[in-house]
N, C-alpha and C positions, 0 to 999 in steps of 0.2 A: 270860930266856934270854941266854947269852953272845953277844957280837957275832959271833964266829967261826961259831957254829952258825947264826945268821941269814944270814950271807953264804953258807954252804954250801947252805942250803935254797933261797936265791934262785937260785944257779947251777943247781941241779938242776931247778928249775921252768922256767927259761929253756931248758934243754936239751930238756925235754919238749915245750915249745911249738914249738921249731924242728923236732923230729922229726915232730910232728903236721902242721906246715905242709908239710914235704917230702912226707909221705904224701898229704896232700890234693892237692898239685900233681900228683903222679904219678897219682892217681885221676882227676883232672879231665882230665889229658892223655890217659889211656887212653880216657876217655869221648869226648874230642874226636876222637881218631884212629878210635875204633870207629864213630862217627857220620859220619865223612867230613868233619867241619869245617863251620862255618856257611857258609862261602863255597861249599862244594859243595852244601849243602842248600838254599841260596837263601833262607833265612828260616824263619818259623814254619811248623809243620806240624800236621796233624790226622789222627787215626787213624779210618779208615772204620768206621762202626758199622752194625749191623743192628738193626732194631726198628720200632716204630710211628712213623709220620710224619704229622702233621696238615698238610694243604694248606689254607692260608688266605691271604686277601688283606688286608693291613693298609693302612688309609688314614686320613687325618685330615679332618675336616670341621667344620661348625658345626650347632648344633641349631636347628631351625626347627619351627614349628607345622605339622602336616600339613594343616590347613585354617585359613584366616584370612580376615578381611574386610579388603580393601585399599581405603582411601579415597584416590581420586586427584583431581587437579585436572581438572575437566571444563569449565573456562571457556576458550573459544577467544579467546586474547588475542595470538596471534602469537608471534614469536620472542622479543619483549622480556619476556614473562611477566607475572605479576601478583604483588603482594606479600602476604604473610601479615600481617594486622592483629592477629589474636588466635589463640592455639592453646593447648590444654590441656597440662599438663606431661607429659613422657614418664614412663611408669610409672603413670599415673593408671588406676585400676580403674573401668571403666564398669559401672554397676549397672543393675538392672532399673528403678529409679526414673528413672535418667538416660534410659533408652530411652522410658519412658512420657511423660516431660516434654519429650522432644526437646531434650536438652541440646546446646548448640552446642559442637562440638569445635574447629572451625576457622572463622575468618571471613577471607575474602579481600577485597582492595581492589576495590570496585565503582564507583569514581568515573567511570572511562572508560565503563563500560557505561551508567551513568545519563545521561551526555551523549548517547550513541548512542541511547538510548531516547527522549529528548526530540526529537532530530532525526527519528527514525523515526515518532514520533507525528504530527509535522507532515506527513510524506509519506503517512502512513496516512489522515489526514483528507482530504488532497487526493485520494487515490485513491477514498475514499468519495464525495466530491463528483463526481468524474469518472464513477464508476459510476452514480450516480443520474442524472446528466445524460444519459449514454449510454442508460440504461434508458428514461427518459422520451422521449428522441429516437427510440428504436426504436418505442415505442408511438405516438408522434405520426406517424412516417413510415408505420407500418402503417395507421393510420386515414386518413392523407392518400392513401395508395395506393388504399384502398377507395373513398374519395370520388372520386378522379380516374377510377377505372375505372367507377364507377357513372355519373358524368357522361358519359363516353364511350359507355357502354351506352345511356344515355337519348338521346343525340344520334343514335346509330345506329338506335335503335328509332323515333325520330321521323322520321328520313330514310326508313326502311322504310315507315312509315305514309304519308308523303307520296307515296312511289313507288306503294304500293298504292292510295292514294286517287286518283291520276291514271289509272293503267292498269287497276286492278283486281287483286285478289290472284291470280286464275288466270293472268293474263298475266305478272305479276311473278314468280310461281313458275317459269314456263317460262323466262323470261329469266335468272333467277338460276341455274337448272340449266344453261342453255347456257354461262353465263360461269364456272361453278364457284364462285360466291360462296356464302356461308353462306346456307342456306335459312331459318335461324331466327335469332332475335335473339341477340346475344352475351352476354346476361345470364347464361345457364346456364354457359357456359364461363368467364365472369368470376368467377362464384361458385366454380367449381371451382378457379381459380387462387388466389383469396383464401383458400379453405379450405386448399389445399395450403401456402400461406404461413403461415397462422395456426395450423395444427395442430401444427407443430413449431417453436415459437419457442425461442430460446436459453434454456436453464435456468441459473439462477444459484445458486451455492453461497454462501450468505450466512452467515458464522460469527456467533457471538454477539458482542455488544458492538461491532458494526460500524456502528451507526447506521441499519441497514436491518433491517426485520422482515418476514418472509414470513408472510402471513396467508392464510386460506382464504376464498375468495369465497362469500358466502351464496347466490348464485344458481346457481352451478355448481361443479364440482370443480376449476376452474382456479385455481392459486395466484396471488396478486397481491403485488407488492412495495410495501411502505409505507415511504416515506422520512420519517424523523423530522427535522423542521427547526423548531427553536424551540418544540417542544411541539405543533405543528400537523401533522396527517397529510395527505399528498398521495399518493393511491394511483393506480396504473396497472395495468390488467389485463395480465398476462403473456401470456395466451392469449385474445384477444378472440374472441367468438363470431362466426360468419358471419352477415351480415345475412339476415333471413328472405326467402324467395322471394315474389315478388308472387303475390297470390291468383289473378290471371288466367292465370298460367302453367299449362300442363298438367302433370300429375304425371310424365309420361314425360320431360319436359324437365328438371325439377328433379332427377330420379333418374338423369340421364345420367352415365355414368362419366367419370372424369377423362381417360381416353385419348381419348374422343370430344371432350371439351372442348378438349384440346390440338390435336386435328385441326382443330377449328373455328377455333382461334386462330392458324393458320399465316399468315404474312405474305402480303399481297396486292400487294406492290410489284412483283412480277415479272409480274403479269397484264397482258395487252395492253389498250390503251385501249378503253373500252366502245363509243365511237362508231364504231370501225372494225370491230367484230365483230357488232353488233346491227343488223338491218334492221327499223326500226319501221314501214316502209310496209306490211308484211304484216299489221300489226295495225290499219291505218287503215280498219277496217270495223266497223260496229256489231255484227255477229255475232261478230267476232273479239275484240272488247274485253270486258273484264269490267265489273262494275258499279263504274265509277269516274268521275272528273271528265271524262276524255277522252271516254268514251262519252256522258256527259250533254251535253257541248258539241257533239259530233258529231250527236247526236239533235236538239239544238236547231237546229243549222244545217240539218239535213234537214227539220225541221218548218217552219222559216222559208222554205225553198225551196219546199216543197209548198204552203204558204199563199200565197206569192207567185205560184206557178204557177196555183193555183186562182183567185186574185184576177185574174191576167192573163186567164184563160179567161173569167171573168165579165165583165171589162171589154171583152174582145173581143166577146162576145155582145151586150153592151149597145151597143157602138159600131156593130155591124152592124145592129141593130134601129133605132138612131137614124138611120142612113144611109137605111134603107128608108122610115122615116117622113118624113125630110127630103126624100126624092125625091118623095113624094106630097104634101108640103107640110103635114104635120101638126105638125112641130116647126120651131123656128127654127134659124137657123145657129149661134146661140150655144149652143143645146143640143147641136148636133152637135160643136162645138168642145170643149165641156166633156167630153163622153164620149170624144172623141179624146185629150184631155189625160189623162183617167183611165186610158185604155188604155195610153198611153205611160208613165204613172207605174207602172202594174202591171208592164209589161214591164221597166222599169228595176229594180223591186224583185226581179224574178226573176233578172236579171243580177247584182244586188248579193248576193243570197242565195247564188247559185251560186258567185260569186267568193269570198265569205267562207268558204263550205265548203271550196273548193279551197285557199284560203290556209291555213286551219287544218290541213288534212290534209297539205299540202306543207311548211309551215314550223313553225307553232306546235306542232302535235302532236309532230313529231320533236324540236323544241327542248325542249319541256317534258318529254318522255319521257327524252331524254338527260340533261337537267339533273337530274331526279329520280333517275335511275340513278347519275349521277356523284356527287351528294350522298350517296347511300347507300353507294356504294363508298368515298368519301373518309371517311365516318363510320366505316366498318369498318376502314380503315387507321389512323385516329386511335385507335380502340379497341385495335388491335394495338400501336401505339406506346405507348399508355398502359399496357398490360400489361407490355411490356418495360421501360419506364421505371420502373414499380412494382417489378419484380424487381431492377433495377439499384440503385435508391435503397434498397430494403430490404436488399440485400446490403451496401451501404456502411454502412447503420446497424447491420447485424448485425456487420460487421467492427469497427466502432467500439466496439460493445458488448462483443464478445469481447476486444478489446484492453484496454478498461477493466476488464473482469472479470479478465483475466490479471494486469494490473498490481495490481489490488486483492488478488488471491490472493497475489501475491508480497509485497506489503506486510503482509498478514495473517501469512504465514509468518515474515517477518523480525521482525515485532513479537512474535509468539509465541516465536520463538527467542531474542530478546534478553531477554524476560521470564524464560524458562527459564534463560538464562545468569545472570541476576541472582539467581535462586533458588539456583543452584549455587554462588554465592559464600559461602553459609552452609551448612556441612557439619554435620549433626546426628547424634547417636548413634542407631544402628539395631540394634546388637548389643552384648551384654555382653562384657567381656574387658579385657585389659591393653593400654594405649596404647603403641605402639612407633613411633617416628619412622621415616619412610622416608628414601630418599636414599642408601642404601649398595648395595653389590654391583653388580648389572647396571645400576642407575640411573646410576651414575657413568659406565658405558660408553656408555649411550645419550645422556645429557645433557651429557657432558663435565665441565668444572670447575664443577659446580653448588655452590650454597651449602648448608651444613647446614640442616636444617629447624629453624627458630626464628622468633620474631616479627620481622618486617622482612625476612625472606629472600624471594627471588624464586623462584617456581615456574612451571613451564610446563605446557602441556596434556598430559594423560595421565601426569604425573609423580606417583608415589605420595607422599602426604603423611603418612598415618597407616596403620599396619597393626594390626589387633586380632586377635591369634592366638587359636585355640582351644586353651587350655592343657591340655585333657583328652587330646589326642592329639598327641604330639610326635614328631619325626623328626629324622634326621641326613642331611644332603645332602653326599655325597662325590663326588669325581671320580676315576673308575677309568681307568687307562691302557689303551690299545687292546690291549695284549698280554694283559692279564688279563680283559678284558671278556667274552671267550668263556666264561670259567669262571663268570661271575656269572649266576644264574638267579633268577627270582622265587620266593619262598618259602624261600630258603636261610637258615639260622640265622645269627645275628650276635651277637657279644659286643661290648658298647659300654662304653667307659670315658670318663667326663667328666673333663676336666683339673682342674676345680675340686674334684672328689671322686674322686681316683685309687683309693681303696680300695674303691669300690663298682662292681661289674660288673653292667651291665644287659643284659637279653636283648632281642632284636629279630629282625626278619626283613626280607629284601629285598622291597619292594613295587612298585618301579618302576625299570626299567633304561632309560637313554637309548638311542634308536634311532640318532641321529646325533651326531657329535661336538659338544661344547659350542661354540656360535658365538662367545661372548666370548673363549674361550681360543684359538679358531682365528685370530682377528684379532691377538691379542697375541703368540702364539707358534705360527706355522703348522706348525712341525715337531713339535709335541707335540699328539697327539690324545687327548683324554680324554672320557669319557662320564659325564654326570651321573646318579648313582644315588641313590635315596631309600631310607633304612632307617627303618622304623617301630619305635619303642620300645614294647615291651609294658608295659602298666600305666601308672599315673598317679603322678607324683611332684611334690610342691609345690616342691621345691628346684631343679627344672630350669627354666631360663629361656631364652628365645630368644636366640640369638647366642653361647651358650657353645660353647667348643671341645671337641671330643670325638674319640676314636679308635675306629675300628670294626675288628673282625676278622671277616671273612666266611669261614665254614667251608664251603669248596667241596668237600672230599673228605678221607678219612681212610685212609691206607695202613697195613695191619696189620704186615707183615714185609718190609721193604725195606732195602737198603744205601743209606746217604746220607752226604754230606759237605757242608761249607759251600759255599755257592753260588759263592764267590770261588775255590774250588779248581779249578773247571772253566774252561778257557780255550779260545777258538777258535783253530784252527791249520789252514790250508789247507782251509777248508771243513768241518772236522771239529771235534768236541769232544774235548779231551784233558785228562788229569791227569798231574802229575809225581809219580811214586811214588818214595819215598826208598829207595835200595839202595846202601849203601856210600858211596863218595866222590862219586859222580855220580848225580843223580836220573834215573829212567827216564821217558821221554815215552811215555804209553800212551793209545791211543784208547779212549774210553768211549761207551757209549750211555746217554743221559740220559732221565729221565722227568719226572714232575711236580716242582714246586718251590714253595717259599714265599719269604718275604723273607730267610730265613737258610740253609736247607738245600735240597739238590736230590737227587732220587732217581737212583742209578746202577744201571741195569738190567744192563749188561754191561761187562766190562773191569776190574772192581775187586772185591776180596773184603773181607769183614769183617776188621778188624785191620791192613790195610795202611795205611802212613803216606803221606800226600800233602802236598805243599807247598801253602800257602795262596796263594802267588804264584809265577808262572812264574820260573825262575832267569834272572838277567841276568848275562852275563859282564862282568867288570871292575868289578862293584859292590863297594864296601867292605864289610867285615864289620860287622855290627850286633850289638847286645846283645839282640836279640829271642830269646825263649824259646819252646819248644814249647808248644802249647796242646792239652790233651786234656780238654775240659770234661766234667764228669760229667753235666750236664743239657743235652741238645741244644736245649732251648728258650731257654737263656740266651745273651746276646750275648758274642762273643769279647772278651777284655780288650783286645786291640790294635785299632787303627783298622781298620775294614773297608775293604779295597780295592774298586776298582770291580768290579762283577759282570761275568761273561763275557757275550758277545753272544747269550745265549739268551733274553734278555728285557730290557726297559728298566729303568732304575732306578726306585725307588719314587717315586710322586707325592705322598706324604704331605706335608701342610703342618704337622702338629703333631709 
């Protein structure tokens, strides 16, 4: 082709391009003027649509086992914690053989506990020795009390015998009734006190391996405590039997109730002196006395007086006869003097016998009577003191025994607790499953800057070390914002997408909805209230592992035929919800009534019709023009191409983490 022809062709082509450019500019200008310009429209817009709208809540969370065995540190070691000496690798699969053989999963440092156990064993053995000593001391004191009371009883009984022996039992009964003294011997009441003390001895709770053995007595049902010391047994009866009643006592006395015995045992210290209330002169007669030593003495004095009087009469008769014979000269003067001396001797015997009887009745009888009564009264007082001393000493022995028993029980509990703590330092397999180390999530919140679980790491009490999840039932735990929580109900269907497998959609349902806001989130961000919700995954999948991130879409409702726009097209204004509808050069601010919404679209019940164009952002005066284009997506479920602006104040922003 000649050069001139090529040049002409090039000029024609350039002219066509210029004309096409001018036409394109005019068309674009017309479109710009027809739409009112970008500055008037305020940015991208969306055409309101009518059709079905799925109301769902989208959230992100992590996959967890619905049920799992959590192995925690149960060793009480204080704030400093204890170290992990050995631990199985994370991801280890615990098998049935591991459970049967009690495979050790975690071994904690127990050196401090072993030191405490040694010290505790020393204290425990000391407590055993103190308990044995207190038990034997109680038994000794109980037997000593019985011996003291029996000795006091015997003394009182002998004093009563002496009293009866001197005055006779009939007189002593009358005197004792007048004085209000006990009419019977104190042995019955003493046996009642001893029985009351011995029937309810302190019972001992003697655990195994304590050094003490509780054996059954072959003679009765009372248990006895056998103290083991160097292989030799020394036993003491915990409940000694009451000494048998004397055979001479009447049955009515031995069967006397304890109340009567207590009445007999009342103290006599407030009684008036016996010498000032008893007049023994009224008993200074043979007929008034009983068969006793006083009556025998008085009878002897009476007999001596009568014999002396008879001898005096006989001597008197003899002297008178001798005088008549001496007057007639039949006897000598010596015979007369001899009979006179005999008469005088007889007269003196009468005076002596009479004086002896009077002295006995006036002095010796009263003295001996008062002395016998005083000895008996004092013996009864000593018996009362012996009873009270017995109760006091036994109470002291009982208190010592209970104190030793309490200290012993404390040492037993501490010893048992330390041994249990030592056993808890070795954590064994009890359930099959996958080993997952603890220490994440809420553990960080409760324990602060804790170390990751590994050998040599420090763990504290109640801190989770290992979790063995049940892989057959998995779930997703998400946190729902308080604005959406009222839409979430148990049993609602859920679509689940695991981040590691985005092409696979799993089915599930809501199984648990939190009643209160999440406590951890409340402390970290008090203004954000979220509720922990559990989504159970239907079916079992081998590729799902705990800790994987997942997104859930909770299907709360489905609207069949509604008008909807993007959620950012609705803005609050003066307490109302408005949309900016595009009409010519200036958008129209129009109030609308909104309905339900999801993360992208919102239902418009009133104020907007299908096909009307709304701005996705409220117009701002003075803003420079941008190169944003309209958006009219064909699929309402797809995200707009431009950056989504902040949603209107009809609900909070999404709390998704993924």
